[in-house]
C-alpha positions in Angstrom: 0.0 -0.1 -0.1 1.6 3.1 -0.3 0.9 6.4 0.8 1.6 10.1 -0.5 2.0 12.0 2.7 1.7 16.3 2.4 4.0 18.7 4.5 4.4 22.4 4.1 5.1 23.8 7.4 6.3 24.0 11.1 3.2 21.8 12.3 3.1 19.7 9.4 6.9 18.6 9.5 6.4 17.9 13.1 3.2 15.8 13.1 4.8 13.9 9.9 8.3 13.1 12.2 5.8 10.4 14.3 3.1 9.5 11.6 5.6 9.1 8.9 8.5 6.8 11.2 5.1 4.7 12.2 4.3 3.9 8.4 7.5 3.0 7.5 7.3 0.6 10.2 4.1 -1.1 9.2 5.6 -1.8 6.0 3.8 1.7 3.3 5.6 2.7 1.1 4.9 6.2 1.8 6.2 9.4 -0.7 6.9 12.8 1.4 5.9 16.4 -0.7 7.3 19.0 0.4 4.7 21.9 -0.8 8.1 24.0 0.2 5.2 26.9 1.6 7.9 27.2 4.5 10.9 28.0 2.2 13.1 29.7 5.4 15.7 27.4 6.9 14.6 28.1 10.5 11.1 27.5 9.3 11.4 24.0 7.4 15.1 22.3 6.7 16.7 22.4 10.2 13.0 20.8 11.4 13.5 18.3 8.7 17.7 17.2 10.9 16.3 17.9 14.3 13.6 15.9 14.0 15.1 13.5 12.0 12.8 13.5 9.1 13.3 11.8 5.8 14.2 13.4 3.3 11.2 14.8 1.3 10.5 12.9 -2.0 9.2 16.1 -3.8 10.1 19.2 -3.5 7.2 21.7 -4.7 9.2 25.0 -4.0 5.9 27.1 -3.7 7.2 29.6 -1.8 5.4 32.6 0.0 2.6 34.4 -2.0 -1.7 35.4 -1.2 -3.8 32.2 -0.5 -4.8 32.1 -4.1 -1.6 31.6 -5.8 0.4 29.5 -3.0 -3.2 27.2 -3.0 -3.3 27.4 -6.5 0.8 26.9 -7.3 0.4 23.7 -4.5 -2.4 22.2 -6.2 -0.4 22.6 -10.0 2.5 20.8 -8.3 0.6 18.3 -6.4 -1.2 17.0 -9.5 1.3 15.9 -11.4 3.2 14.3 -8.3 0.1 11.8 -7.2 -0.7 11.7 -11.3 3.0 10.0 -11.3 3.3 8.2 -8.0 -0.4 6.8 -7.7 -1.1 6.0 -4.2 -3.2 4.3 -2.5 -3.7 7.4 0.1 -3.0 10.6 0.4 -2.4 11.9 4.0 -2.8 15.6 4.7 -2.8 17.3 7.8 -3.4 20.1 9.7 -5.6 23.6 8.2 -2.8 25.7 6.2 -2.9 26.0 2.3 -1.0 23.1 1.5 -3.8 20.6 3.6 -6.5 21.7 1.4 -4.8 21.4 -2.3 -3.4 18.3 -1.4 -7.4 17.3 -0.3 -8.8 19.1 -3.6 -6.5 16.8 -5.8 -6.3 13.9 -5.0 -10.7 13.7 -4.5 -10.5 15.6 -7.6 -8.3 12.5 -9.1 -10.2 10.1 -6.6 -8.0 9.1 -4.6 -9.0 9.2 -0.7 -7.2 11.4 1.7 -6.9 11.4 5.2 -7.0 13.7 7.3 -4.7 14.0 10.7 -6.3 17.0 12.9 -10.0 16.3 11.5 -12.5 18.3 13.4 -10.9 21.6 14.6 -13.7 24.3 14.6 -13.9 27.8 15.8 -14.8 30.9 14.8 -14.1 33.1 13.2 -15.7 31.4 10.7 -14.0 33.3 7.6 -10.2 33.0 9.1 -7.6 30.9 5.8 -7.3 28.3 8.7 -11.1 27.3 9.8 -11.8 27.3 5.5 -9.0 24.8 5.2 -9.7 22.4 7.2 -13.7 22.3 6.5 -12.9 21.8 3.2 -10.3 19.2 4.1 -12.9 17.2 6.4 -15.8 17.7 3.5 -13.9 16.1 1.2 -11.6 13.4 3.8 -13.0 9.6 3.6 -10.7 9.4 6.7 -11.0 11.6 9.7 -8.6 11.4 12.9 -9.4 13.3 15.6 -7.3 14.5 17.9 -10.0 14.9 20.6 -13.6 13.6 21.6 -14.3 17.5 20.9 -13.2 17.4 17.3 -15.2 13.8 17.4 -18.7 15.5 18.3 -18.2 18.3 16.0 -17.8 16.5 13.0 -20.9 14.2 14.1 -22.8 17.6 14.4 -22.1 18.5 10.8 -23.2 14.9 9.6 -19.7 13.2 9.4 -19.6 9.9 10.9 -18.7 7.3 8.5 -14.8 6.9 8.5 -13.9 9.0 11.8 -11.9 7.7 14.6 -10.9 9.5 17.7 -6.5 8.6 17.3 -5.4 11.6 19.8 -2.8 13.8 19.1 0.5 13.0 17.3 2.1 15.8 18.7 2.0 14.4 22.1 3.7 11.4 20.9 6.9 14.0 20.0 6.5 15.7 22.9 6.9 12.4 25.1 9.6 10.4 22.3 11.8 14.1 22.0 11.1 15.0 25.4 15.3 13.8 26.7 16.3 15.3 23.8 15.7 19.0 24.6 17.6 21.8 23.8 18.5 24.3 26.9 21.1 26.5 25.1 19.1 29.3 24.1 17.7 29.5 27.8 22.0 29.4 28.7 22.9 32.1 25.8 20.3 34.4 27.2 21.3 34.2 30.7 17.7 33.7 31.6 16.2 32.3 35.1 13.4 29.4 35.3 10.1 30.7 35.6 10.9 33.9 34.8 10.6 34.7 31.6 7.1 34.7 28.7 8.0 33.3 26.0 5.7 34.6 23.1 4.7 33.9 19.2 2.4 35.5 16.5 2.1 35.6 13.2 -1.7 34.9 12.3 -3.1 37.5 9.7 -5.7 38.7 12.0 -3.3 39.5 14.5 0.0 40.9 11.8 -2.1 42.0 8.8 -3.7 45.5 11.4 -1.1 47.9 12.2 -3.6 49.0 15.1 -3.6 45.3 15.9 0.5 44.4 16.5 0.9 47.6 17.9 -2.0 47.2 20.6 0.1 43.8 21.2 3.9 44.9 21.2 2.4 47.3 23.5 0.9 44.6 26.0 4.5 43.1 25.8 6.0 46.3 26.6 4.2 45.9 29.7 5.4 42.6 30.2 8.7 43.3 30.5 8.5 45.2 33.9 8.3 41.7 35.2 8.9 39.2 33.5 11.6 39.1 30.0 9.9 38.8 27.5 11.0 35.5 24.4 10.2 36.7 21.5 11.4 33.9 18.3 10.1 36.4 16.0 8.0 35.0 12.7 9.2 36.1 8.5 6.3 37.3 8.1 5.8 39.3 11.8 9.2 41.1 11.1 8.1 42.4 7.7 4.9 43.7 9.5 6.9 45.6 12.5 9.3 47.2 9.6 6.6 47.8 7.3 4.1 49.2 10.4 6.8 51.2 11.6 7.0 49.7 15.0 10.2 48.4 15.6 10.8 50.8 18.8 8.4 48.6 20.3 11.4 45.8 20.0 14.0 47.1 22.1 12.6 45.7 25.4 12.1 42.5 24.2 14.4 39.8 23.7 13.7 39.3 19.6 14.9 35.8 18.1 15.2 33.7 14.9 12.8 31.3 14.5 13.5 28.4 16.4 13.9 24.2 15.6 12.0 22.3 18.0 13.6 21.2 20.3 15.2 24.1 21.1 11.7 25.8 21.3 10.3 22.7 23.3 13.2 23.6 25.7 12.6 27.3 26.0 9.1 26.8 27.0 9.7 24.3 29.5 11.7 26.2 31.7 9.6 29.1 31.2 6.3 30.5 33.5 4.2 31.2 30.9 3.6 31.1 26.7 1.9 34.1 25.2 0.3 32.6 21.5 -2.0 32.5 18.2 -0.4 29.3 17.2 -2.8 26.6 17.3 0.2 23.8 18.1 2.7 26.1 21.0 -1.7 26.0 22.9 -0.9 22.5 23.1 3.0 22.0 23.4 2.4 24.5 26.5 -0.4 22.3 27.6 2.1 18.7 27.4 5.2 21.3 29.3 2.7 22.0 31.7 2.7 26.2 31.2 0.0 27.8 31.3 -0.8 29.7 27.3 -2.1 33.4 26.9 -4.3 32.3 23.5 -3.8 35.7 21.5 -7.4 34.8 19.2 -11.2 35.4 19.2 -11.6 31.6 19.6 -9.2 28.5 19.8 -10.0 24.7 18.4 -8.1 23.3 21.2 -11.4 24.8 23.4 -11.3 21.9 26.2 -7.8 23.7 27.7 -9.9 27.0 27.6 -12.6 25.5 29.5 -10.5 23.6 31.9 -9.3 26.9 32.6 -5.3 25.6 31.1 -5.0 28.5 28.8 -7.2 31.6 28.7 -8.2 33.2 25.7 -7.6 37.3 25.7 -7.9 40.2 22.9 -4.5 41.6 22.2 -5.3 45.1 25.4 -6.0 42.4 27.8 -2.9 40.3 27.7 -0.9 41.4 30.5 -4.0 41.6 32.5 -4.9 38.0 31.7 -1.4 37.0 31.4 -0.9 38.0 35.6 -4.4 37.2 36.7 -4.8 33.6 35.5 -3.7 30.3 37.1 -3.9 26.8 36.9 -5.1 24.5 40.1 -4.0 21.4 38.0 -3.1 20.0 35.0 -5.4 17.3 33.8 -4.0 14.8 31.4 -5.2 12.8 28.4 -6.8 15.5 27.0 -5.7 14.6 23.8 -4.4 10.5 24.3 -2.2 8.6 25.4 1.0 9.1 23.1 -0.2 6.2 21.2 -1.1 8.5 18.3 0.7 7.2 15.5 0.7 4.1 15.6 -3.3 4.1 15.7 -3.5 6.3 12.5 -1.3 3.6 11.3 -2.8 1.0 12.1 -6.7 2.2 10.9 -4.9 3.0 8.1 -3.9 -0.6 7.5 -8.0 -1.3 8.1 -9.1 1.3 5.4 -10.1 -0.9 2.9 -12.2 -3.3 5.4 -16.0 -2.8 5.9 -15.7 -4.4 10.0 -15.8 -2.7 12.7 -12.8 -1.9 15.2 -11.9 -0.9 18.4 -8.4 0.2 18.9 
């Protein structure tokens, strides 16, 4: 059985590190296609090296661009590869333009699509990631859900066939790699444990609106009076800061380049709390036992907010939410037991069978 997997951005590299290994262990023929959506070294190749992901069989070199340009170029490149490789199943991850492009191309070629991280829903419904995940779920044949909430979301939308709760593969990776976390960044910056906050901001609704981005930066400058603020800045965010003339707001912050997974997790593990709009980092903070202030109007990882582990915040409230929020206890097992990759591999082996089974 041949599986073609499509990746293009950091969260997908992380998931591929787990699922790809399990697919190869199970004896699948595995074709890895990198769309080139993240073409910056720190956002791409460094992840392949640190996570020991196999080299892609194809790199489409799509790069940046508008959503239409990026999705269109990805579809054009993928169609050629998928026709050539003739996989039995195409596997896509998450909610990026690479995800929806892969799902559309494969479905139109009548190849079953398997969606890892299916069933996630959040407001606003017009955000690019939400559009991508809803469309991908609708045209996928196999839906792997990271949480019970995701399973319920799909059921509400009339999707029950081919839906499986597997847990979250990012938890698999966290457990596997924890012994290898790199704490050198904290050492280089002379950081004291629990005395700094880690920040990542990259969503378009936060970066492309000058007033919103400026307010976020102002809030970070309030926080730095009490805690050091470590900001691995995304290329998109760096560009917007320069375009909007907001460089002066970065002067008191510790601005560093994006980090590979092991370095980022080492930084998170010794931090006090996090401020982020990253879907992946919201969960990684939970895995590390840290609270995250989520700068979004809503989150797909609603369980973490409902259980008061993470907290949503508008830009002008970030500082207040950060210093007022507390977690009594971190409930375990919300995203499975750390065996999601194996479950996904087993389900793909059984996907040709009509027989129901329980893992």
